[in-house]
VOPATI-718561 format. One record per atom (N, C-alpha, C): x, y, z; residue in one letter. Coordinates in steps of 0.2 Angstrom, whole numbers, plus 5000, padded with zeros to 4 digits. Layout:
BEGIN
      u      v      w   aa
      X      Y      Z    A
...
//
This chain:
BEGIN
      u      v      w   aa
   4731   5408   5221    X
   4735   5410   5226    X
   4732   5417   5229    X
   4730   5422   5225    X
   4728   5429   5227    X
   4721   5428   5231    X
   4717   5423   5228    X
   4711   5421   5232    X
   4712   5419   5239    X
   4717   5414   5239    X
   4718   5411   5245    X
   4721   5416   5250    X
   4725   5420   5248    X
   4728   5426   5253    X
   4722   5430   5255    X
   4717   5432   5251    X
   4712   5436   5253    X
   4708   5432   5258    X
   4707   5426   5257    X
   4703   5422   5261    X
   4705   5422   5268    X
   4712   5421   5269    X
   4716   5421   5275    X
   4715   5428   5278    X
   4716   5433   5275    X
   4716   5440   5278    X
   4708   5441   5280    X
   4704   5439   5276    X
   4697   5440   5278    X
   4696   5436   5284    X
   4698   5430   5285    X
   4698   5425   5291    X
   4701   5429   5297    X
   4707   5432   5297    X
   4710   5435   5302    X
   4707   5441   5305    X
   4704   5444   5300    X
   4700   5450   5301    X
   4694   5449   5305    X
   4690   5444   5302    X
   4684   5442   5306    X
   4686   5440   5313    X
   4691   5436   5314    X
   4694   5434   5321    X
   4695   5440   5325    X
   4699   5445   5322    X
   4700   5451   5326    X
   4694   5455   5328    X
   4689   5455   5324    X
   4683   5458   5325    X
   4680   5455   5331    X
   4679   5448   5330    X
   4676   5444   5336    X
   4679   5445   5342    X
   4686   5445   5343    X
   4689   5446   5349    X
   4688   5453   5352    X
   4688   5458   5347    X
   4686   5465   5349    X
   4680   5466   5352    X
   4674   5463   5349    X
   4667   5462   5351    X
   4667   5459   5357    X
   4670   5453   5358    X
   4670   5448   5365    X
   4673   5453   5370    X
   4678   5457   5369    X
   4680   5461   5374    X
   4676   5467   5376    X
   4674   5469   5371    X
   4668   5476   5372    X
   4662   5472   5376    X
   4660   5466   5374    X
   4654   5463   5378    X
   4655   5462   5385    X
   4662   5460   5386    X
   4664   5459   5393    X
   4664   5464   5397    X
   4665   5471   5394    X
   4665   5477   5398    X
   4658   5479   5399    X
   4653   5476   5396    X
   4646   5479   5397    X
   4644   5477   5404    X
   4639   5482   5407    X
   4636   5480   5413    X
   4631   5477   5412    X
   4628   5472   5416    X
   4622   5469   5416    X
   4617   5474   5417    X
   4610   5472   5416    X
   4605   5476   5418    X
   4605   5479   5425    X
   4604   5486   5426    X
   4604   5488   5432    X
   4598   5493   5433    X
   4595   5493   5438    X
   4589   5496   5440    X
   4591   5504   5439    X
   4585   5507   5436    X
   4585   5514   5435    X
   4589   5516   5429    X
   4592   5511   5425    X
   4596   5513   5419    X
   4592   5509   5413    X
   4591   5512   5408    X
   4588   5511   5402    X
   4592   5506   5397    X
   4589   5501   5395    X
   4592   5496   5391    X
   4590   5497   5384    X
   4595   5496   5379    X
   4593   5497   5372    X
   4589   5491   5369    X
   4585   5492   5364    X
   4581   5487   5360    X
   4586   5483   5357    X
   4592   5486   5354    X
   4598   5482   5351    X
   4603   5487   5350    X
   4609   5483   5349    X
   4615   5487   5349    X
   4619   5485   5343    X
   4621   5489   5339    X
   4626   5487   5334    X
   4633   5489   5336    X
   4638   5485   5334    X
   4645   5485   5335    X
   4649   5487   5329    X
   4653   5492   5329    X
   4659   5494   5324    X
   4666   5494   5327    X
   4670   5491   5323    X
   4678   5491   5325    X
   4682   5494   5321    X
   4687   5496   5323    X
   4693   5499   5319    X
   4691   5504   5315    X
   4692   5504   5308    X
   4690   5509   5304    X
   4683   5511   5303    X
   4678   5505   5304    X
   4671   5507   5305    X
   4669   5511   5311    X
   4672   5510   5317    X
   4672   5514   5323    X
   4675   5520   5322    X
   4680   5522   5318    X
   4683   5527   5317    X
   4678   5533   5314    X
   4674   5531   5309    X
   4670   5535   5305    X
   4664   5536   5308    X
   4663   5532   5314    X
   4657   5534   5318    X
   4658   5536   5325    X
   4663   5539   5326    X
   4666   5541   5332    X
   4663   5548   5336    X
   4659   5551   5333    X
   4657   5558   5336    X
   4649   5559   5336    X
   4646   5560   5329    X
   4640   5562   5329    X
   4636   5557   5325    X
   4629   5559   5325    X
   4625   5555   5321    X
   4618   5559   5320    X
   4616   5560   5314    X
   4609   5563   5313    X
   4606   5559   5308    X
   4599   5560   5306    X
   4595   5558   5301    X
   4591   5562   5297    X
   4589   5561   5291    X
   4584   5564   5287    X
   4578   5559   5286    X
   4577   5554   5290    X
   4572   5549   5290    X
   4573   5544   5284    X
   4578   5544   5280    X
   4579   5539   5275    X
   4587   5537   5275    X
   4590   5540   5279    X
   4598   5539   5280    X
   4601   5540   5286    X
   4605   5538   5288    X
   4610   5540   5294    X
   4616   5544   5292    X
   4618   5549   5295    X
   4624   5552   5294    X
   4628   5552   5300    X
   4635   5550   5299    X
   4639   5549   5305    X
   4645   5554   5304    X
   4647   5557   5309    X
   4653   5561   5310    X
   4658   5558   5314    X
   4666   5560   5313    X
   4671   5558   5317    X
   4675   5564   5316    X
   4681   5563   5319    X
   4686   5570   5320    X
   4686   5574   5313    X
   4688   5570   5308    X
   4689   5573   5301    X
   4684   5572   5296    X
   4680   5566   5297    X
   4676   5563   5292    X
   4669   5564   5293    X
   4665   5563   5288    X
   4658   5562   5287    X
   4655   5556   5282    X
   4651   5552   5284    X
   4649   5547   5280    X
   4641   5546   5280    X
   4638   5544   5276    X
   4631   5543   5275    X
   4630   5535   5274    X
   4626   5533   5277    X
   4623   5526   5277    X
   4615   5525   5276    X
   4614   5519   5273    X
   4607   5517   5273    X
   4605   5516   5281    X
   4598   5515   5282    X
   4596   5515   5289    X
   4598   5508   5292    X
   4602   5504   5289    X
   4605   5498   5293    X
   4611   5501   5296    X
   4612   5507   5295    X
   4618   5510   5299    X
   4625   5508   5297    X
   4625   5503   5292    X
   4631   5499   5290    X
   4633   5501   5282    X
   4628   5501   5278    X
   4630   5501   5271    X
   4631   5509   5269    X
   4637   5511   5268    X
   4639   5518   5266    X
   4637   5520   5259    X
   4634   5525   5258    X
   4631   5527   5252    X
   4635   5534   5250    X
   4638   5537   5254    X
   4643   5542   5252    X
   4648   5544   5258    X
   4653   5547   5256    X
   4658   5549   5262    X
   4662   5555   5260    X
   4664   5559   5265    X
   4669   5564   5264    X
   4674   5563   5269    X
   4680   5561   5267    X
   4686   5559   5271    X
   4690   5566   5273    X
   4688   5571   5269    X
   4692   5577   5271    X
   4686   5583   5272    X
   4682   5582   5277    X
   4677   5585   5278    X
   4678   5593   5281    X
   4684   5593   5285    X
   4687   5599   5286    X
   4691   5602   5281    X
   4690   5608   5278    X
   4694   5610   5273    X
   4701   5612   5274    X
   4705   5612   5270    X
   4712   5614   5271    X
   4713   5620   5275    X
   4708   5625   5272    X
   4709   5632   5276    X
   4708   5632   5283    X
   4704   5628   5285    X
   4702   5627   5292    X
   4707   5623   5296    X
   4709   5618   5293    X
   4715   5614   5295    X
   4721   5618   5297    X
   4722   5623   5292    X
   4728   5627   5294    X
   4727   5632   5300    X
   4721   5633   5302    X
   4719   5636   5308    X
   4720   5632   5314    X
   4721   5625   5313    X
   4721   5621   5319    X
   4716   5617   5319    X
   4710   5618   5316    X
   4703   5614   5316    X
   4705   5607   5315    X
   4702   5603   5319    X
   4704   5595   5319    X
   4698   5591   5322    X
   4692   5594   5324    X
   4687   5591   5327    X
   4680   5592   5324    X
   4677   5587   5322    X
   4670   5588   5320    X
   4666   5584   5326    X
   4661   5588   5329    X
   4657   5586   5334    X
   4650   5583   5332    X
   4644   5583   5336    X
   4638   5581   5336    X
   4634   5585   5330    X
   4633   5581   5324    X
   4629   5585   5318    X
   4622   5585   5318    X
   4619   5588   5313    X
   4612   5589   5313    X
   4610   5590   5306    X
   4603   5588   5303    X
   4601   5589   5297    X
   4595   5594   5297    X
   4595   5597   5291    X
   4590   5602   5290    X
   4590   5604   5282    X
   4584   5603   5279    X
   4583   5605   5273    X
   4588   5603   5267    X
   4590   5596   5267    X
   4595   5594   5262    X
   4602   5595   5264    X
   4603   5598   5270    X
   4610   5600   5272    X
   4612   5597   5279    X
   4618   5596   5280    X
   4621   5593   5286    X
   4625   5599   5289    X
   4623   5601   5295    X
   4626   5606   5299    X
   4631   5603   5304    X
   4637   5605   5304    X
   4642   5601   5308    X
   4646   5606   5312    X
   4647   5606   5319    X
   4652   5610   5322    X
   4659   5608   5321    X
   4664   5613   5319    X
   4671   5612   5318    X
   4675   5616   5323    X
   4679   5613   5326    X
   4684   5617   5331    X
   4691   5615   5331    X
   4695   5619   5334    X
   4702   5618   5335    X
   4702   5615   5342    X
   4701   5609   5343    X
   4700   5606   5349    X
   4706   5607   5354    X
   4705   5608   5360    X
   4709   5610   5365    X
   4712   5616   5365    X
   4710   5620   5360    X
   4714   5627   5359    X
   4708   5632   5359    X
   4702   5630   5355    X
   4696   5634   5356    X
   4696   5641   5354    X
   4701   5642   5348    X
   4701   5650   5346    X
   4697   5650   5339    X
   4696   5644   5336    X
   4693   5645   5329    X
   4688   5640   5329    X
   4682   5642   5329    X
   4676   5638   5330    X
   4670   5640   5324    X
   4668   5635   5321    X
   4664   5635   5314    X
   4658   5631   5314    X
   4653   5632   5311    X
   4648   5628   5309    X
   4649   5627   5301    X
   4651   5621   5299    X
   4651   5619   5292    X
   4644   5616   5290    X
   4642   5618   5284    X
   4637   5616   5280    X
   4638   5612   5274    X
   4635   5606   5273    X
   4637   5601   5268    X
   4631   5599   5264    X
   4631   5597   5258    X
   4626   5595   5255    X
   4625   5588   5257    X
   4618   5586   5259    X
   4617   5579   5262    X
   4617   5574   5257    X
   4617   5575   5250    X
   4617   5570   5245    X
   4624   5568   5244    X
   4629   5573   5243    X
   4636   5571   5242    X
   4642   5572   5247    X
   4638   5575   5253    X
   4643   5577   5259    X
   4648   5582   5257    X
   4648   5585   5251    X
   4653   5590   5249    X
   4651   5596   5254    X
   4657   5600   5256    X
   4656   5607   5259    X
   4653   5611   5255    X
   4647   5616   5257    X
   4644   5621   5254    X
   4647   5627   5257    X
   4648   5629   5263    X
   4649   5635   5267    X
   4652   5633   5274    X
   4655   5638   5276    X
   4656   5637   5284    X
   4655   5645   5287    X
   4654   5645   5293    X
   4652   5651   5296    X
   4655   5651   5303    X
   4659   5656   5305    X
   4663   5657   5312    X
   4658   5659   5317    X
   4660   5656   5323    X
   4655   5657   5329    X
   4660   5662   5334    X
   4657   5666   5337    X
   4661   5670   5343    X
   4663   5666   5348    X
   4669   5666   5350    X
   4672   5661   5355    X
   4669   5664   5361    X
   4667   5670   5363    X
   4664   5672   5369    X
   4657   5669   5370    X
   4653   5667   5365    X
   4648   5662   5366    X
   4649   5655   5367    X
   4655   5653   5365    X
   4656   5645   5364    X
   4663   5644   5369    X
   4662   5645   5375    X
   4668   5643   5380    X
   4670   5636   5379    X
   4675   5635   5378    X
   4679   5628   5377    X
   4675   5624   5372    X
   4675   5627   5366    X
   4672   5624   5360    X
   4665   5624   5358    X
   4664   5621   5352    X
   4658   5620   5349    X
   4656   5612   5348    X
   4654   5609   5353    X
   4654   5601   5353    X
   4648   5599   5349    X
   4643   5602   5348    X
   4637   5600   5345    X
   4633   5605   5342    X
   4629   5604   5338    X
   4624   5609   5336    X
   4617   5604   5334    X
   4611   5608   5334    X
   4605   5605   5333    X
   4600   5610   5330    X
   4597   5607   5324    X
   4592   5611   5320    X
   4586   5610   5323    X
   4582   5616   5323    X
   4575   5617   5324    X
   4571   5618   5318    X
   4569   5613   5315    X
   4566   5614   5308    X
   4559   5619   5308    X
   4556   5618   5313    X
   4550   5621   5314    X
   4550   5628   5315    X
   4556   5630   5318    X
   4557   5638   5319    X
   4562   5641   5315    X
   4566   5637   5311    X
   4572   5639   5308    X
   4577   5641   5311    X
   4579   5638   5317    X
   4584   5639   5321    X
   4590   5634   5321    X
   4595   5636   5323    X
   4600   5631   5324    X
   4604   5633   5332    X
   4604   5628   5336    X
   4606   5628   5342    X
   4613   5626   5344    X
   4617   5629   5348    X
   4623   5628   5350    X
   4624   5629   5357    X
   4629   5627   5361    X
   4631   5630   5367    X
   4639   5629   5368    X
   4641   5631   5374    X
   4648   5630   5376    X
   4648   5623   5378    X
   4654   5620   5380    X
   4656   5613   5382    X
   4653   5611   5388    X
   4655   5616   5394    X
   4655   5613   5399    X
   4649   5617   5404    X
   4645   5612   5408    X
   4640   5616   5412    X
   4636   5620   5409    X
   4632   5618   5404    X
   4628   5623   5399    X
   4623   5626   5404    X
   4621   5632   5404    X
   4615   5636   5407    X
   4612   5640   5402    X
   4615   5641   5396    X
   4612   5645   5391    X
   4613   5642   5384    X
   4607   5641   5380    X
   4607   5638   5373    X
   4608   5644   5369    X
   4613   5645   5363    X
   4613   5650   5359    X
   4609   5648   5353    X
   4605   5654   5350    X
   4600   5653   5345    X
   4603   5656   5339    X
   4604   5654   5334    X
   4605   5656   5327    X
   4600   5656   5322    X
   4599   5660   5317    X
   4596   5659   5311    X
   4599   5654   5308    X
   4596   5648   5306    X
   4599   5643   5303    X
   4601   5644   5295    X
   4598   5648   5292    X
   4598   5650   5285    X
   4604   5655   5284    X
   4605   5660   5289    X
   4610   5665   5288    X
   4616   5664   5294    X
   4615   5660   5299    X
   4619   5659   5305    X
   4620   5665   5308    X
   4615   5671   5308    X
   4615   5676   5312    X
   4614   5675   5319    X
   4617   5677   5324    X
   4615   5676   5331    X
   4610   5679   5333    X
   4605   5676   5337    X
   4599   5680   5338    X
   4598   5681   5346    X
   4599   5676   5349    X
   4598   5677   5357    X
   4600   5670   5361    X
   4600   5671   5368    X
   4601   5665   5372    X
   4595   5662   5375    X
   4594   5656   5376    X
   4588   5654   5381    X
   4592   5651   5387    X
   4589   5654   5393    X
   4593   5652   5399    X
   4589   5646   5402    X
   4592   5641   5404    X
   4590   5635   5408    X
   4590   5635   5415    X
   4585   5631   5417    X
   4584   5632   5424    X
   4589   5627   5428    X
   4593   5623   5425    X
   4598   5618   5427    X
   4603   5617   5423    X
   4608   5616   5424    X
   4615   5615   5419    X
   4615   5608   5417    X
   4618   5607   5411    X
   4619   5601   5408    X
   4626   5601   5406    X
   4630   5596   5407    X
   4637   5595   5407    X
   4639   5591   5401    X
   4644   5593   5397    X
   4648   5588   5392    X
   4643   5586   5387    X
   4638   5590   5384    X
   4634   5588   5379    X
   4639   5586   5373    X
   4636   5580   5369    X
   4640   5578   5364    X
   4635   5578   5357    X
   4629   5579   5358    X
   4624   5579   5352    X
   4617   5580   5354    X
   4613   5580   5349    X
   4606   5581   5351    X
   4601   5581   5345    X
   4595   5581   5347    X
   4589   5582   5341    X
   4584   5586   5344    X
   4579   5589   5340    X
   4573   5591   5342    X
   4568   5586   5340    X
   4563   5585   5345    X
   4557   5580   5344    X
   4552   5582   5347    X
   4546   5583   5343    X
   4539   5586   5346    X
   4540   5592   5350    X
   4544   5597   5348    X
   4545   5603   5351    X
   4550   5603   5358    X
   4553   5597   5359    X
   4558   5597   5364    X
   4565   5595   5362    X
   4570   5599   5365    X
   4577   5597   5364    X
   4579   5592   5368    X
   4582   5587   5364    X
   4585   5581   5368    X
   4593   5581   5367    X
   4596   5580   5372    X
   4604   5580   5372    X
   4607   5575   5375    X
   4612   5571   5372    X
   4615   5566   5374    X
   4622   5569   5378    X
   4624   5566   5384    X
   4630   5568   5387    X
   4635   5562   5388    X
   4641   5564   5390    X
   4647   5559   5391    X
   4648   5560   5398    X
   4644   5562   5402    X
   4644   5563   5410    X
   4637   5561   5412    X
   4636   5561   5420    X
   4629   5561   5422    X
   4626   5554   5420    X
   4630   5549   5421    X
   4627   5542   5419    X
   4626   5542   5412    X
   4629   5546   5408    X
   4630   5546   5400    X
   4622   5546   5397    X
   4618   5551   5401    X
   4611   5551   5401    X
   4609   5554   5394    X
   4602   5555   5393    X
   4599   5559   5388    X
   4595   5564   5392    X
   4596   5570   5391    X
   4592   5576   5394    X
   4587   5579   5390    X
   4582   5581   5392    X
   4577   5585   5389    X
   4576   5591   5391    X
   4575   5596   5386    X
   4575   5603   5387    X
   4569   5606   5384    X
   4565   5608   5388    X
   4559   5613   5385    X
   4561   5620   5384    X
   4562   5621   5378    X
   4565   5628   5377    X
   4561   5634   5378    X
   4553   5633   5378    X
   4549   5638   5380    X
   4550   5640   5387    X
   4551   5636   5392    X
   4552   5638   5399    X
   4559   5637   5402    X
   4563   5634   5398    X
   4570   5632   5401    X
   4571   5628   5405    X
   4566   5623   5406    X
   4566   5618   5411    X
   4570   5612   5408    X
   4574   5609   5412    X
   4578   5603   5410    X
   4577   5597   5415    X
   4576   5591   5413    X
   4575   5586   5416    X
   4579   5580   5413    X
   4582   5574   5417    X
   4585   5569   5413    X
   4579   5564   5410    X
   4580   5563   5405    X
   4575   5558   5401    X
   4576   5551   5404    X
   4583   5549   5402    X
   4585   5542   5405    X
   4592   5541   5405    X
   4594   5537   5409    X
   4601   5536   5411    X
   4603   5529   5406    X
   4609   5530   5403    X
   4611   5524   5399    X
   4616   5519   5403    X
   4615   5512   5402    X
   4618   5508   5406    X
   4625   5506   5402    X
   4630   5510   5402    X
   4636   5510   5399    X
   4642   5509   5404    X
   4647   5505   5402    X
   4653   5505   5405    X
   4657   5511   5408    X
   4658   5512   5413    X
   4661   5518   5416    X
   4667   5520   5412    X
   4670   5517   5408    X
   4676   5519   5404    X
   4675   5521   5397    X
   4668   5520   5396    X
   4665   5522   5389    X
   4664   5529   5389    X
   4663   5532   5382    X
   4662   5539   5382    X
   4655   5539   5377    X
   4650   5543   5380    X
   4644   5544   5377    X
   4645   5549   5371    X
   4642   5548   5365    X
   4643   5552   5360    X
   4636   5555   5357    X
   4636   5556   5351    X
   4630   5560   5348    X
   4624   5555   5347    X
   4618   5558   5345    X
   4613   5555   5346    X
   4608   5558   5340    X
   4602   5554   5338    X
   4598   5556   5334    X
   4591   5553   5335    X
   4586   5555   5333    X
   4579   5553   5334    X
   4575   5551   5328    X
   4573   5545   5328    X
   4569   5542   5322    X
   4565   5536   5324    X
   4558   5536   5324    X
   4554   5529   5325    X
   4557   5524   5320    X
   4558   5518   5322    X
   4560   5513   5318    X
   4556   5507   5320    X
   4556   5502   5315    X
   4551   5496   5315    X
   4552   5492   5321    X
   4558   5492   5324    X
   4559   5488   5331    X
   4557   5492   5337    X
   4554   5497   5336    X
   4551   5501   5342    X
   4556   5506   5345    X
   4562   5507   5342    X
   4566   5512   5345    X
   4565   5519   5342    X
   4567   5523   5346    X
   4566   5530   5344    X
   4573   5535   5345    X
   4577   5533   5350    X
   4583   5537   5351    X
   4588   5532   5349    X
   4593   5534   5345    X
   4599   5531   5342    X
   4605   5534   5344    X
   4609   5531   5348    X
   4614   5535   5352    X
   4621   5532   5350    X
   4626   5535   5350    X
   4633   5532   5349    X
   4637   5533   5356    X
   4642   5528   5356    X
   4646   5528   5361    X
   4653   5525   5359    X
   4658   5527   5362    X
   4664   5523   5361    X
   4666   5519   5367    X
   4668   5513   5365    X
   4669   5508   5371    X
   4675   5509   5375    X
   4676   5505   5380    X
   4681   5506   5384    X
   4688   5504   5381    X
   4687   5500   5376    X
   4693   5500   5371    X
   4691   5504   5365    X
   4695   5508   5364    X
   4693   5514   5359    X
   4693   5513   5352    X
   4694   5506   5351    X
   4694   5504   5343    X
   4687   5501   5342    X
   4682   5502   5347    X
   4675   5499   5346    X
   4671   5505   5348    X
   4666   5505   5343    X
   4660   5510   5344    X
   4654   5506   5343    X
   4649   5509   5348    X
   4642   5505   5348    X
   4637   5510   5345    X
   4632   5508   5342    X
   4626   5512   5340    X
   4620   5509   5343    X
   4618   5511   5349    X
   4612   5509   5353    X
   4606   5511   5351    X
   4601   5508   5351    X
   4594   5510   5350    X
   4589   5509   5355    X
   4587   5514   5357    X
   4582   5514   5363    X
   4575   5515   5362    X
   4570   5512   5365    X
   4563   5514   5364    X
   4560   5517   5370    X
   4563   5523   5372    X
   4561   5527   5377    X
   4555   5531   5376    X
   4550   5531   5380    X
   4543   5534   5379    X
   4543   5541   5380    X
   4543   5546   5376    X
   4544   5553   5378    X
   4538   5556   5381    X
   4533   5552   5381    X
   4526   5554   5384    X
   4526   5553   5392    X
   4532   5549   5395    X
   4533   5548   5401    X
   4536   5554   5405    X
   4538   5559   5401    X
   4541   5565   5404    X
   4535   5570   5406    X
   4535   5572   5412    X
   4531   5576   5414    X
   4533   5583   5416    X
   4531   5589   5412    X
   4532   5596   5412    X
   4529   5600   5417    X
   4532   5604   5420    X
   4529   5609   5425    X
   4524   5614   5421    X
//
């Protein structure tokens, strides 16, 4: 009897997922000129989408995903969960109104996560978590004058020992911190603005940023010169929302791995792109 009930539940759940994915696919645009198509797309629905709704990063052996309150770690299939923290924002910060984790990054066995009191933006932090267990190790406050309208993302620069952040809207300056002490060091001025950044990673000395505006594109930033250029536009439904990204060469030829929330908000996509970074020309 119990087995029969579980079989029915599994059948209905599978049917629901199929309907959600069918609706999600129906909202996808066909290939369009000047928009980059993914090598493959992974689909997640309901609670699986919920825990993959904000950011993603990698240590080369696992993926790490963030959502408003949660962190999870998976194998490189993006599906098999190996660790989770379902209360990744500590109660002390929740009491201050913190309720949003943004685009995350990996460095030296730790996950760095931006935490904010979304819509208020008076309490902004970088949380540091053990990458093995996802338990919080520490958190550091950020100056609100540096982070107008919140701290939606952070990116580690392992080669230089820096952590980068910026304000939410129309970024013209990148904030630079010592990643080990979270001491503020300076700003890097950009030659053009980037709007609504959701996440990013460093790759071969270039900062790549994914946005939820501007064709939900990926932008490339040369931090030595401040030059900004669009790397590639993503062919997403206009009602979807681009989220965080990470960079890792994979066997299918993909390099950029980017999240988005579908036009129906109970579905998330994890898209894998084989964009050639050598196609970018810098002044």
